[in-house]
N, C-alpha and C positions, 0 to 999 in steps of 0.2 A: 249511402249514395247521395242523398239530399244534402248532407253536410259538406260533401266534397264539391257539389255544384255551387252551393252558397259561397264556399271559400273561394272557388274559382271566379265567380261573379264579383265578389268583393275585391279580389286582387286585380281584376281587369278595371274595375271602377277606380281603384286606388292609383293605377297607372295613368288614368286619364285626368285625375284631379290635379289642379294646379297648386303649387305651394304658396304660402302666404308671402306675397311680395314678388315672386318670380325669380328670374335669373339675375345674378350679379353682373352689372355692366361695367362697373368701375369703382375705384376707391381712390380718394384723395385726402391729403392732410392739409388743412387750412387753419392757420393760427393754432389754437389749442384743440380744434375740432377734427375728428376723423369722420369723413363723409363717405357713405357707401350707397351707391345707386343701384336699384333693382328695377326690372321691367318685366311685364308679361303682356303679350305672348312671346314665346321664344320659337323661332327667331322673330325679330321686330318686323312688322308688316304695316303697310298703310291701313288706317282704320283706328279704332279705339285702342289705346295702349294705357295700361295701368302702371304709372311710375311711382316708385317709393324711394324714400331716403331715410337711412338710419344715421343718426348723429350720435357721436360718442365723445365725451371729454374725459380723458384719463381712462378709467375703467368703468365709468358709469354712463348710461344713456343720457343725452341732453333732451329733456322733455319740455323745456321752457323757451323754445326758439320759434321764430316766425319763418316759414319756408314758402317759397314760390318757385314755379317753373316757367321758363320762357323758351320757346322753340324758334329757331331761325334756320331757314333752308340755305345750305351752303352750295349745293350743286345746282346746275341749270334745271329749269323746269322739265319735268318728265313728259315724254310724248304720250304716255299712257293716260287714260282718263283719271282725273283727280277724284278722290273720295270726298264727298261733301255730306257725310252723315252727321248724326247728333254728336255734339261735343267737339266738333272740328275747331281747332284753335287758330286764331289769326296770328301769323308769325310776329314775334316780338312782344306780344301781350302777355303779361304775367298772370299766371293762374295760381291761386293760393293752394297750398297742400294742407291737408287736415291730419292731425295726429290720430291714429287708430282707425282711419277710414277703411282700410283693407282688412280689418279684423285684428291686426297685430298692434297692440297699444304702444309699441316702441318705434313705429315707422310712420313718418309723414308721407302721405300719398295723395295722388290726384289722378283722375282719368282724363287723358288728353287725346284728342283726335288728330292723327297725323294725316294730312291730306294726300300726299303722294310719295312714291318711293324716291330714294336718293340719299345724299349725305346731309344730315341735319346736325345742328348744334343745340344741345340742351343746356341752358344756364340754370343753375340752382342758386337762387338768391336766399341767403341765410342771415337773419338778424338774431344775434344771441349775445346777451349781456352787454348791450351797447355797441357791439362790433357788427359791422355789415360786411359780409363776404359774398363773393360770387365764385362758384365753382363751375367749370365748363367741361362738358363731355361731348365727344363727337359720336354720333349714332349713324349706323348704316341701316337704312330701312328698305325692306324688300317690297315688291308689289303685293297688293291685296290678294288673298287667296279666295277661292270660290266659297260662297256662303255654305254650300252643302258640306264642303270639307271641314269648315270651322264648326258647324252645328250638328254633325251627324250623331254625336252621343245624345244630344237633346231630342233629335228627331226620332231616334230609336228607343228612347226611354219609355214612352207610352205603350207602343206595341210590345216591347220587352216585358213591361210590368203586367200587361194583359196575359201574355204567354205564361209567365210564371204563376199568375193567379189560376189560370185554367189547369196548368200542370198540377198545382197544389190541390185543387178541388178533385181532380182525377185520382190522385194518390189517396186522399181522404175517403173517397167513395170506395176504392178497393179495400181499404182497411175495415170499413164498416161491413162490407160483404163477408169478409173472412172472420 
């Protein structure tokens, strides 16, 4: 019974875990480079967004490039309150991406703060082997969700851990009695 519960708990947590890099938003070919853009959360919402780029030349990853992200708002300002949290990026300012930042040693990534919902343009500036390229992606960003909806797994982690500890202690106590 305990093994089934642990397996169920593990499967639930696995479903909540984010993949390394997030969802693929687009793919472009520029010169000899193949550029794949990832983002998390899915769907994109105002607030902190983890952007990642995988670069490939031929069949091998390009690990010697300099990559930067620039956001520009394309749609009119939103009537909703703008998000002004940590990491909020000034539109048009380039933010350098770091290789291996998200844990995957093949992906250049950076955390950017998108201030409001609407249509945004993400420019990925790439300097590789003397060539400078810019790849542009259009992003549709939704309104920010409630913090409770975003953080409920973390909020329930402590009480859930306490509940599992008490349950385990009770099972061990029953074993000792018999």
